[in-house]
C-alpha positions in Angstrom: 0.2 -0.2 -12.4 3.8 -1.5 -14.4 4.3 -4.5 -12.2 0.7 -5.5 -12.1 0.6 -5.7 -15.8 4.0 -7.4 -15.9 2.7 -10.3 -13.3 -0.3 -10.7 -15.5 1.7 -10.9 -18.3 3.7 -13.5 -16.4 0.8 -15.5 -15.8 -0.1 -14.3 -12.2 -3.5 -13.1 -11.0 -3.5 -9.9 -9.8 -6.0 -8.0 -7.6 -6.0 -4.1 -7.3 -7.5 -3.1 -3.9 -8.8 0.5 -4.5 -10.1 3.5 -2.9 -12.4 4.5 -5.8 -13.5 2.4 -8.7 -12.1 3.3 -12.2 -10.5 1.6 -15.0 -7.2 -1.1 -14.6 -5.4 -2.6 -17.1 -6.7 -5.9 -18.9 -6.6 -8.9 -16.5 -6.5 -7.1 -13.0 -9.5 -8.2 -10.8 -10.8 -5.2 -8.8 -12.3 -4.7 -5.6 -13.1 -1.4 -4.6 -12.6 -0.5 -0.4 -11.7 2.1 1.3 -9.1 0.6 3.8 -9.0 4.0 6.0 -12.6 3.2 6.8 -13.2 -0.7 7.4 -11.2 -4.0 6.8 -12.0 -5.5 3.1 -14.1 -8.7 3.4 -13.3 -12.1 1.8 -10.0 -11.5 0.4 -8.5 -14.3 -1.5 -5.1 -15.7 0.0 -2.0 -14.4 -1.9 1.2 -15.1 -1.7 2.7 -11.3 -2.2 1.2 -7.8 -1.3 2.0 -4.8 -2.8 1.1 -1.9 -0.9 0.9 1.9 -2.5 -1.3 4.2 -0.1 -1.1 7.9 -1.9 -1.5 10.4 0.1 -4.9 12.8 0.0 -5.3 16.0 1.4 -8.1 15.3 3.6 -5.8 12.5 5.2 -3.6 15.3 6.6 -6.3 16.3 9.0 -7.2 12.7 10.3 -3.9 11.6 12.1 -2.2 8.5 10.9 -4.3 7.3 8.4 -1.5 5.3 7.2 -1.4 3.2 10.0 -5.1 2.7 10.2 -5.3 1.6 6.6 -2.5 -1.1 6.5 -4.2 -2.0 10.1 -7.2 -2.9 8.6 -5.7 -4.4 5.1 -3.8 -6.8 7.5 -7.4 -7.8 9.6 -8.9 -8.3 6.0 -6.3 -11.1 4.9 -7.2 -15.0 5.4 -3.9 -15.4 5.6 -0.1 -13.7 5.9 1.4 -13.5 3.0 5.0 -14.6 2.3 6.2 -10.9 1.5 4.7 -7.8 1.6 6.3 -4.5 -0.4 5.4 -0.8 0.9 5.9 1.6 -1.8 5.8 5.3 -0.5 5.7 8.3 -2.7 5.8 10.6 0.8 9.0 12.1 2.5 9.3 9.3 5.1 13.1 10.8 5.6 12.1 14.0 6.3 14.0 15.5 9.3 16.5 13.5 8.8 20.2 15.4 8.3 23.2 13.7 6.3 22.3 10.7 5.3 24.4 10.5 2.8 27.2 11.7 4.7 27.3 11.2 8.0 27.2 7.5 10.2 25.8 9.2 13.1 22.1 9.9 12.3 20.0 12.5 14.2 16.7 13.2 14.1 15.6 16.9 13.9 12.9 17.9 17.0 
């Protein structure tokens, strides 16, 4: 939320697309939409998109929910933003050994 609050303070419009309704900082617009289920409708054109898809215990059994959510988000945008930033709290490098020490990066099977 800190990024959004800074953007609002600098005069930018911030739209939060969230799975569930809840309180947001002052100045945020909000749309409640589960991206796992369907593309959002009537999204405004935007210059930048910051994506943060928090893991959910029920998501683990449903396959690649991240890909489905991102595809639905892309399908709901009225135009291509100039930049997209993906923030991940998951272990995206799990299974990779020696990234800091080895120039030969090999993935474990």
